[in-house]
N, C-alpha and C positions, 0 to 999 in steps of 0.2 A: 439590464438585469437578465439572469438566466431563468426566465419564467418557466420554460419547458421542463426544467430539472428540479425546481424548488420542492416539489412534493416528495419525491422519492430519492433525490440525490442533490446534494449541495456542493457544487464545484468550488465554492469559496471556503468551505470548511478546511481549516489548517490544523492537521494533527501534529505539526511540529511546534505549535504555540507553547511557549515555555511555561511550565509550572513545576514547583518542587513537590507537588502532592504525590507524584508517582513513587517518591522515595519512602513514603510512609505507609504504603499498602503492603501488608505481609503476603509474600508469595512463597509457595513451596516449589523448589527447583528440582529438576530431574537429577538423580544421583550420578556422579561420575562413574565411569567404568567402560568396559569393552563389550560390545554386543557380539554374539556368535558370528554375525555376518562380517565383522571387521570394522564396523562403525564404532567410533569412540566418542564418549562424552568426557571432556576435560574441564576440570575446575581451575579457574584463575581468579586472582584478586586484582583489582584496579584501584589506583590512587587518583588518576585523572582520566578524562575521557573527552573525545570530540563529540559534541552533541549539536547536531544541525548546524555545522559550520563554525562552532565556537568551542574553545577549549575550556573545560571546567575542572577545577580541583574539587574532588569529592570530599565531603566532610568526614567520611569514614571509609575504610576499605570496602570496595564493592565486590560482592561475590558473583562471579560470572561463570556461565557455562558455554562451552563451545562444542559443537558437534562436527566431527570430521568423518569424511567417507573413507573407505578402505585404502584409497590412494593418497590420503593425507590432505585432501582439500577441505577447507572450511566450508560447511554447508549452511549452518545457521548458528545464531548466538543470541544471548540475552544481554546485549550491551545497554548502557544507560539510554542511548538514543532509541533503541528498540522499545525499552520500557516506557519512555516518555510518549512515544507515538501510539503504543498499544493502550496506554492509560487514556489518552485523549479520545481514541475511538471507543473504548469501553464506556466512557462517560455518556456517549450518545446511543448506547445499546439498550434494548428492552425486549421483553416478550420472548417469543420463540426465535432462536438465533441460528442461522446457517453460516458456517465458517468454511472457507477454502483452505484446508490444511491444518493439522494439529500444531505444527511448529514445536516449540519447547513448552507449550502450555501456558503462555503468558496471558494472551487476550482473554480466554475463558475465565481465568481466575480474576483478572481485573473487572470484567463485566459482571461477574457474580457479586463483587463487592461494591463497585462504584457505579454500576449501570444506572441509566436515567430512571428506569422503572424495574420492577422485579423481573428476573430472568425465568421464563417458564421451562426452558430446556435448550440444550445445544445439540445441533446436528452437524457433524464434521464430515466432509468428504476429503479423505486422505489417500494420496496415491501410493504411499510407501508403508509396507507392512513393518519395516524396521522402525520408522518414526512412531507408528502406532504402538509397537512393543515397548519403546522407550518412554513415550509421553503419556499414553492413556492410563497406565496404572497410577501415576501421580494424580491425574485429574479425577479418576474414579474415587480416590480417597478424600479429596478436598472440596470438590464442587458440591454445593447444596442443591443444584438443579440437575435433572437427568441429563446424561450424556450418551449420545448415539454416534458411533463412528462407522462410516461406510467406506470401504476401500474402493477407490475409483478416481476419476478425473473430474475436477470441479467444472472445467470448461464444458465437458461432455454432459455433465449433469445439468448445467444451466441451459445448454442448447436443447435439451429434451423438454417434453411436456411437464408442466408443474405437477408434482405429486403432493406437495405440501405448500402452504402459504406461510411465509415468515415475516415477522415484524422487523427483523434486522438481518441483513446479509453483510458479512465482513469478508473482504477478499484481500489477500496480500501474497499472492502466489508468484509475483515477479521478483527476481533476484536483486535487481538494482533499481535505483530511482533515476531512470533515464527517460527524458522527454520523448525519445523516439518510440517508446513503448505505449504512449498514450492512445493511439488508434486501436491497438489490440485490447488495451484495458477498457476503453470506451465500449468496445464490442461486448466484453464480459459484463460491463455495467448495464447495457441495454438488455442483454439476455437475463440478467439477474432481476431486473425490474418486473419481469413477467411472473416471478416467483414470490412477489411481495403480497402480504395481506394489505387490506386498506389502511392507509396511514403508515405503511412500512417504509424503511429507508435502506439504501445501499451505502456502505462505508468502504472506501478504497484507500489502502495504506499509501501514504506519501503522495496523494494525488495533487494537492495544491503545490507541493514542492516541485513536482515535475512540470506543472503548468508554469511556475515561476521560471524554471530553466528554459522553457520554450519562449516565454516573454523576453528573457535576457537575450536569446538568440535573435528574436525579432527586432529587439532594440538595436543590436549590432547591424542587422540588415538595413534597417531604416536610417541608420547614421551614414550609410554609404550613398554617394551620389546616385540618383535613379538610373542614369545611363550606365553605371558600372556594377549594379547589383547582380545582374545575371552572371557576369564574369567572376565576381566576388564569391557568389554561391558555388559556382562550378569549381573554383579553385579549392574550396573546402570540402567538396563532395568526396574527394579521394580519402580524406581522413575520417569522414563521417557520412557514408553513403546513405544512411537512413534519414539524415537531415534534409536531403534534397527534396523528396516528395512532400515533406512537411512544410518546408519554407518556400517552395516554388509558388504556392497559392498566395503567399504574402507578397512576394516580388511582383506577381501578376496583378494583385489587387491594388498595389500602390505604384504601378508602373508610371513613370513620368511625374510622380508626386514626391516632393521633398519631405512630405510628412512633417510639416511644421507643428501640427497638433499631435505630438507623440502620444499623449494620453488617450486620445480618441482612437489613434491607430492601434495602440496596444489593446484597447478594449475590443476592437474587431478581432485581433489576433487571439485573444483569450476565448472569445466566442467560437472562433473557427476551430481551435484545437479541442474545445470541449465537445463540439458537435461532430468532429471527424472520427468515424469508426471504421476499423478495418473490415473488409468483407468477410463474411462467414466462410 
């Protein structure tokens, strides 16, 4: 059991757990158009979507927004998978909420409607004035709770002394769900816990998904003969150099051990990756 984390953070909470309830929550989407900076919001409709590794046919055309930067690179979107995960996190939200980034305004709307308890107010640390200009006007119109947006870096904010105490802190500032990011995310989590009110909680987008990816990598390592694990890991380091420092402790922990009890070994691996935080 992850006793050290149960009060403020639950590493076993899975925001990819399937529910169709997200489809029935009315959201107001940012309008399509071109911002003076060159960023573009594009509207598209979808008939099918990949959601957490599975292909779904949608019962009705899905209205999607995609934000592109001036170079034409996709920056963020409100795909069905995004909505599912935001919905699940919102269901666990309550009280005064701190958010790392405005995004396209999905999570605050969900939290205001389906939150575990009444939302007293939102405080968003947003690094981009463009995103603020695109998203905040929509949220100002539709949120029933007060919204404060501060331009800045959420990591720097969390590293500083607590100015407020929050009942919920929701972070999703990483671009991809990559297990190699877990130590850096764990550092943010540990810093965020200092800003919580008593009984508050930290929610991290896609955390359990990334832990599962790490477990899958550990399962592959443990399936290799103990005498060959070091060479196996080194051969793959060229393709994924970030995996080497994460998996080396696993190889060392089970050196000479064929790991016949795979479940017990994976439990150790889970605890290892949940506790491993990158240095500040």
